[in-house]
C-alpha positions as CSV (number, residue, x, y, z in Angstrom):
1,M,218.8,-89.9,83.9
2,A,216.0,-87.3,83.5
3,K,215.2,-85.6,80.2
4,I,216.8,-82.2,79.9
5,K,214.1,-79.8,78.6
6,I,216.4,-76.9,78.1
7,R,218.3,-76.7,74.8
8,K,221.0,-74.6,73.2
9,N,220.0,-71.0,72.4
10,D,217.2,-70.9,74.9
11,I,216.9,-67.8,77.1
12,V,217.0,-68.9,80.8
13,L,216.7,-67.3,84.2
14,V,219.0,-68.5,87.1
15,S,216.7,-69.4,90.0
16,S,219.4,-70.0,92.7
17,G,223.1,-69.7,93.4
18,N,225.5,-66.7,93.1
19,S,224.0,-65.6,89.8
20,K,220.4,-65.7,91.0
21,G,218.1,-63.5,88.9
22,E,220.4,-63.2,85.9
23,K,219.1,-64.0,82.4
24,G,221.2,-65.4,79.6
25,K,221.4,-67.5,76.5
26,V,222.4,-71.2,76.8
27,I,225.7,-71.7,75.0
28,R,226.2,-75.4,75.5
29,I,224.5,-78.4,77.2
30,Y,226.3,-81.2,79.1
31,P,223.7,-84.0,79.2
32,N,225.9,-86.5,81.0
33,E,226.5,-84.1,83.9
34,N,223.0,-82.4,83.9
35,K,224.7,-79.1,83.5
36,A,224.6,-76.2,81.0
37,M,226.8,-73.2,80.2
38,V,224.9,-69.8,80.1
39,E,226.2,-66.6,78.6
40,G,227.4,-64.1,81.2
41,V,226.3,-66.3,84.2
42,N,228.4,-68.1,86.8
43,M,231.6,-66.3,85.9
44,I,235.0,-67.7,87.1
45,S,238.5,-66.3,87.1
46,K,240.9,-68.6,85.2
47,H,244.7,-68.1,85.5
48,T,246.4,-68.6,82.1
49,K,250.0,-68.9,81.0
50,P,251.2,-66.7,78.1
51,N,250.5,-68.4,74.7
52,A,250.1,-67.4,71.1
53,A,246.5,-66.3,71.5
54,N,247.2,-64.4,74.7
55,P,250.9,-63.4,74.8
56,Q,250.5,-61.5,78.1
57,G,248.8,-64.3,80.0
58,G,247.1,-63.4,83.3
59,I,243.6,-63.8,84.7
60,I,240.6,-64.3,82.3
61,K,236.9,-64.1,83.3
62,Q,234.8,-66.9,81.7
63,E,231.6,-68.7,82.1
64,S,231.4,-72.0,84.1
65,K,228.9,-74.8,84.0
66,I,225.7,-74.5,86.1
67,H,223.3,-77.3,87.1
68,I,220.1,-77.6,85.1
69,S,218.0,-77.5,88.2
70,N,219.1,-73.9,88.9
71,L,217.8,-72.8,85.5
72,V,214.2,-71.9,84.4
73,L,213.2,-71.2,80.8
74,V,211.9,-67.7,80.1
75,D,208.5,-67.6,78.2
76,P,209.1,-66.1,74.7
77,K,205.7,-64.3,74.8
78,S,205.5,-62.8,78.4
79,G,209.2,-62.8,79.4
80,K,208.4,-64.5,82.7
81,P,209.9,-67.8,84.0
82,T,207.8,-70.8,83.0
83,K,207.8,-74.6,83.0
84,I,208.2,-76.5,79.8
85,G,205.7,-79.1,78.5
86,R,205.8,-81.4,75.5
87,R,203.0,-82.4,73.2
88,K,202.6,-83.9,69.7
89,D,202.1,-81.4,66.8
90,E,198.8,-82.0,64.9
91,K,200.4,-81.4,61.5
92,T,203.7,-83.2,61.7
93,G,203.1,-85.6,64.5
94,K,206.5,-84.7,66.1
95,L,206.9,-83.7,69.8
96,I,207.1,-79.9,70.3
97,R,208.0,-77.9,73.4
98,F,205.6,-75.3,74.8
99,A,205.5,-72.8,77.6
100,K,203.0,-73.9,80.3
101,L,202.4,-70.3,81.3
102,T,201.0,-69.1,78.0
103,G,200.9,-72.2,75.8
104,E,203.3,-70.5,73.3
105,V,205.4,-73.0,71.2
106,I,209.1,-72.8,71.9
107,K,211.3,-72.9,68.8
């Protein structure tokens, strides 16, 4: 299994599929499935029965999982899609992520 370089709260761009070109914030990562859930991307219609939270029931639009390979991280500095690199921090010695386009550290 490959290392997933995208994390929760990252801003990503969808590179292929029905939602191609849309940007959104990562809500959740599913590492075992190599998928992620992105805010406002890959919307599906879910049919729900009436319940306490939704007494009317009906059709609800919600986000669905999307494969990691269809997502590209957006550079925090330039706002363009970029690859992600990892290197050791000189001060702490921990691995940090950086944008390969500008060299900007990704928090």
